[in-house]
N, C-alpha and C positions, 0 to 999 in steps of 0.2 A: 150538081150540089153532094159535097162530102159534111158538112155539118148543118145540124138543124137546133138552135138555140130558143127557149120557151123562158120568157117572165115568169113568177110565181102567183103573188097574189094577184087577184083579178084577172088572172090570164089561164091561170090551170085550174083554179077552184074561187069560188066567192069569199072576196076576203071578210066581207062581214060575218059571216060565219065561223069565224074563229075570232073576231074582235065581241062580236057579241057576249061572248061566253065570259071574257076576262071583265068585259064592262060590268054584266051582270052582276058579277062576285064583291068588283071595286063598288059599286052604288050602295050594295048590302054592307059594306063595311064602312062605307061614310055615314051612312043611316044608322049604323049600330054605333058608331063613334058620336057623331054630331048630332043626330035626331033628324037629319037633313032626309025627306018624303026620298025614295026609292026611284020610284019611279016618277018622278021629273027628274031627278037628275040624269037617270039613265036615258028619259027621254032627250036632253039635250045633250049627251054624252053620241047619240047616234046622228043628232041634226050634225054638231061639228064632225064627225066623222064624214057624213056624206057631205059634206062641204070640201071636205081636204083639208079642214081647219085643224091641223095634230098641234101646232106650238101651245102649252099649257094647257091641252083639252082638259083635263080633269078641274085646272083652278075655272077655268071659263064654264066647266058645265056647273059649277056651283054657283057662280055670280048668276050665269044665264037663268036659274032656277030661282030668282030672287032671295038668294042667301048670301050673308056676308062671310066672307072668310076668316075662319076663328086664328086665333092667335095662334095657336100650335099646328095649324094646316101645313105651311111648309115641311113642318118635321114630319108630318105624318105622310105626310107625300113623300119624303124623300127616304123613309125608314119601313113605312109599310106599303105604301101604293105600288113605287116604280120597282123595289123589287120582286115584289108579286109578277106584276105584269110581264117583266122583263125573262122573269125564269120560269114562270107557272106553264106546267103543260096542262091542258082539260085531258079529262078523263074520257071524254068523246071523240069519236072518230070523224075524221073531216071528209068531205065526198070533194071528188074534183070533180068538174062539169061529166058529163055523159059521156062526150065523145073523146075525152083526152086518154083514157087506157088503150083505148083500140087502136087511135091514132100512132101513139107512141110505139106499138107493138108493128105497126105498120110501117113505120119511118124505118124502124131498127131491121125490120125484112130485108128492106131495098137497101141494107149496108150502110146505112148514115149513120154517123155519129150523133150522141143527144148530148145537148150541155140545158142545164137551168142556170140561169142568170138572174140575180134577184139581188135588191139593194134590202137592208135591214141590217138589225142586230143580229150576231151570229145565235144565240140559243133562240132567239125567239122564231126565226127563219127555220133552223134545225128540227124544233118543235114541230112547227107546220107540217115538214117535209115528214119528218116521223109520221103524224097522225094522218099525211096524206098516202102514205105506202108507195111514197116514190122513188126510192134510192137508186132501187134495180132497175129504173127505167132508162136511168142517164148515165153516161160515159163518167159526167164529171157536173160537179158540183160548186157553182162561184158565186158566194155570198157575200157581198160589196165589205160589210166589216170585220170580214176573218183577212181580211190585209191590211198591212201598217205604212200607209196608212190607207183606212178606206177607200176601195173605188167604186165612187158611188153614180152611177148615173144620172146623168146625162155624160158624165165624163166618159171618155173615149177610152180611158185604161184596161176595165175589166174586159173588154170586145178583144182589143189588142192581145190581152193576156190568152184568150180562147185561140185565137190565130196564130198565134206562137207556139201553143202548146200542142197546137192537132197538126201546126206546120200547113195550113191552108191560107190560098188567095182570099180576099175578101168575097170576091164574087161568087167561091164556091162555099160560102153560109148565108144562110137564112134565117130570121131572128123573127119571132109571135111574140107581141106584149099587146097592154092595155094604154100605153101612153103615149103619144107623139113626139112629145117634148122630151120625154127620158128614154124610152125604148126605141124612139126613132130615131136617138143620135148617130145609132150607129150605122145610118146611112151615110153619116158624112166619112165613113171608112169605106164605102163602096158595098158595104153589108146589106141585102136585100131584106126588108122589114114588111111585115104583114101586122096591122091589127090585129087581135084574138079572135075580134067577130068575122074575120073574113078566113078564120082557119079552114074552109073548105076548098080555097084557092089549094094548098098544100098539095090537094090530092092531084091537083092536073101539072103542078110545077114538079112535084116528084114522079108523075107519071103513077099514082098509086090506084086502082080500080075501088070505088066508094063499094 
């Protein structure tokens, strides 16, 4: 194996650990602006996040909290909530799963190239990578929305770009992620896929002593 790739959210770290920081501040701003109870709105945000119902999440959180959207709501979301969500970098550090740093170092010691391949907005994902202190672990980082047009998994273009950049065949790469639908699409190219919960199999595949 020559290249080992990882997804980011819910593979390297718990995605909710990042979102809850932003959601808490957003819920506070909604309470301050409109008087809607912060705890109710935040709880509905978390439910929607857990259900992976991300489309107009903030609208739905307010509605599900039994409030009517105010007349000025859309302008508030556009001018305040979304810019904050997309650009704010929390002060607190994120923590990767406990196995991550050791395994990444061992993979590098085996002589494999390491890549990070993630869907998402460029600024948001770069903020996460910085907070997780990951940059030095990877030979190259691929963020879907840094490409024009974006290369979002399960589209195979981003995987094809990795193979091209490292001049490797599909069977010389393995990819680990949390979504069979999006991350597992790499198998259509012949790239071996592992769910992040099976990360221990990498030790056997790469002949690494645990």
